[in-house]
C-alpha positions as CSV (number, residue, x, y, z in Angstrom):
1,M,0.0,0.0,0.0
2,T,1.3,3.5,-0.9
3,A,0.8,6.7,1.0
4,T,-1.5,7.9,-1.9
5,S,-3.6,4.7,-2.1
6,G,-7.3,5.6,-2.5
7,L,-6.6,9.3,-3.3
8,G,-7.4,9.0,-7.0
9,T,-5.6,10.8,-9.8
10,P,-3.6,13.8,-8.6
11,R,-4.9,17.1,-9.9
12,P,-4.2,20.7,-9.0
13,A,-5.6,21.7,-5.6
14,S,-8.0,24.6,-5.2
15,P,-6.8,27.9,-3.8
16,D,-9.4,27.3,-1.0
17,L,-7.6,24.1,0.0
18,L,-4.3,25.9,0.2
19,R,-5.7,28.8,2.2
20,S,-7.4,26.3,4.6
21,V,-4.3,24.3,5.2
22,F,-2.1,27.4,5.7
23,R,-4.6,28.9,8.2
24,R,-3.5,26.0,10.5
25,H,0.2,26.8,9.9
26,A,1.5,29.3,12.5
27,A,3.8,31.9,10.8
28,G,5.8,34.8,12.0
29,V,4.5,38.2,10.9
30,A,6.6,40.8,9.1
31,V,5.9,44.1,7.3
32,I,7.7,44.7,4.1
33,T,8.2,48.4,3.1
34,A,9.7,50.2,0.1
35,P,9.9,53.7,-1.2
36,G,7.4,54.5,-4.0
37,V,6.9,57.2,-6.5
38,R,3.7,58.3,-4.7
39,G,5.2,57.8,-1.2
40,P,6.1,54.7,0.9
41,V,4.4,51.4,0.4
42,G,4.1,48.4,2.7
43,F,2.2,45.2,3.4
44,T,2.0,42.5,6.0
45,A,3.7,39.2,5.1
46,T,3.7,35.8,6.6
47,S,5.9,34.4,3.9
48,L,9.3,35.8,5.1
49,T,12.0,33.2,4.9
50,S,15.8,33.1,5.5
51,V,17.3,31.7,2.3
52,S,21.0,31.9,2.6
53,A,23.5,32.8,5.3
54,E,26.4,33.5,2.9
55,P,25.5,35.9,1.4
56,P,22.7,36.8,3.7
57,V,19.5,36.5,1.6
58,V,15.8,36.5,2.6
59,S,12.7,35.9,0.5
60,F,9.0,36.9,0.7
61,G,6.0,36.6,-1.6
62,I,3.7,39.3,-2.9
63,G,0.7,39.1,-5.1
64,T,1.0,40.9,-8.4
65,G,-2.5,42.4,-7.8
66,A,-1.4,43.9,-4.4
67,S,-1.4,47.7,-4.1
68,S,2.3,47.6,-3.1
69,W,3.4,45.4,-6.0
70,P,4.1,48.3,-8.5
71,A,6.5,49.9,-6.1
72,I,8.1,46.6,-5.0
73,S,8.5,45.6,-8.6
74,E,10.7,48.6,-9.2
75,A,12.4,49.0,-5.8
76,G,16.1,48.6,-5.5
77,H,15.9,48.1,-1.8
78,V,13.1,47.0,0.7
79,G,12.6,47.1,4.4
80,V,11.8,43.9,6.3
81,H,10.3,44.3,9.8
82,V,9.7,41.5,12.3
83,L,6.7,42.4,14.4
84,G,6.3,41.9,18.1
85,E,3.2,40.6,19.8
86,H,2.4,44.2,20.9
87,Q,1.9,45.1,17.2
88,R,-1.4,43.4,16.3
89,E,-2.9,46.7,15.1
90,L,0.1,47.6,13.0
91,A,0.0,44.2,11.3
92,A,-3.8,44.6,10.7
93,T,-3.2,48.1,9.3
94,F,-0.6,46.9,6.8
95,A,-2.9,44.0,5.8
96,R,-6.0,46.1,5.2
97,S,-6.7,47.2,1.7
98,G,-7.1,51.0,1.3
99,A,-5.6,51.8,4.8
100,D,-3.4,54.8,5.3
101,R,-0.5,52.5,6.3
102,F,2.0,55.3,7.0
103,G,-0.3,57.8,8.7
104,A,-0.8,58.1,12.5
105,P,-0.5,56.0,14.6
106,T,2.2,54.3,12.5
107,R,5.6,55.6,13.6
108,W,8.4,55.3,11.0
109,R,11.4,57.2,9.5
110,K,13.2,57.3,6.2
111,G,16.1,54.9,6.5
112,P,19.1,53.9,4.3
113,E,18.4,53.9,0.6
114,G,15.2,55.8,1.2
115,V,13.5,52.7,2.7
116,P,10.8,53.3,5.2
117,V,11.9,51.9,8.6
118,L,9.1,51.2,11.2
119,D,9.7,52.1,14.8
120,D,9.4,49.7,17.8
121,V,9.7,46.4,15.9
122,L,11.6,43.4,17.2
123,A,14.0,43.6,14.3
124,W,14.4,45.3,10.9
125,L,16.6,44.8,7.8
126,V,17.3,46.9,4.8
127,C,17.8,44.6,1.8
128,R,18.9,45.0,-1.8
129,V,16.5,43.3,-4.2
130,V,18.4,40.7,-6.2
131,A,15.6,38.8,-8.0
132,R,11.8,38.7,-8.5
133,V,10.8,35.2,-9.4
134,P,7.4,34.5,-11.0
135,A,5.3,32.0,-9.0
136,G,1.7,31.9,-10.2
137,D,-0.2,35.1,-9.3
138,H,2.7,36.1,-7.0
139,R,6.3,37.0,-7.2
140,I,9.0,35.6,-4.8
141,V,11.3,38.5,-4.0
142,L,14.9,37.6,-3.1
143,A,16.8,40.3,-1.2
144,E,20.3,40.5,0.1
145,V,20.6,41.9,3.6
146,V,22.6,45.2,3.7
147,L,22.1,46.2,7.4
148,G,19.6,46.0,10.2
149,D,18.9,46.0,13.9
150,H,17.7,43.1,16.1
151,S,17.6,44.9,19.5
152,G,13.8,45.2,19.8
153,A,12.2,43.8,23.0
154,G,9.3,41.4,23.4
155,G,7.9,38.2,22.0
156,P,7.0,37.6,18.3
157,L,3.7,38.2,16.6
158,L,2.3,35.1,14.9
159,Y,-0.5,34.6,12.4
160,H,-2.7,31.5,13.0
161,Q,-6.3,30.6,12.1
162,G,-6.8,34.0,10.5
163,R,-5.8,36.0,13.6
164,F,-2.7,37.7,15.0
165,N,-1.5,36.1,18.2
166,G,1.3,36.2,20.7
167,L,3.5,33.1,21.4
168,R,2.2,31.0,24.2
169,D,3.9,28.1,26.1
């Protein structure tokens, strides 16, 4: 007997299946930012991954229909911000379509390479974009770490079952 016995002929899964499965997968929460022609852009991401230590490279996914995609598609540098459990509202703001993401109460400053750097996060990086890889209706952005700070205090913010949560024992 094989592991796929009784499953029938493999066929592409529905987007709903993928979403349902990944709602059960707890993921760290990050905000990706970039300078844009009309001002800074940013979005909440749960797809942040460490790709390589030498050179230091990270990746994240972004939908090509996202409001931030036009700026990200042209940006030479991006900001990567690891959010703390005290930042549920910030994560929600950057996830909400049509929100004024950089207006009050969001606190940020213009950082190196013009990248918007958010205040009070657990850690942040400024990264040079090295590739944008097509992946269905998304692009996987590969970015080499230029500099950053990991001195923020507190526990991580997680995304699970459609909600932002703190880490529990």
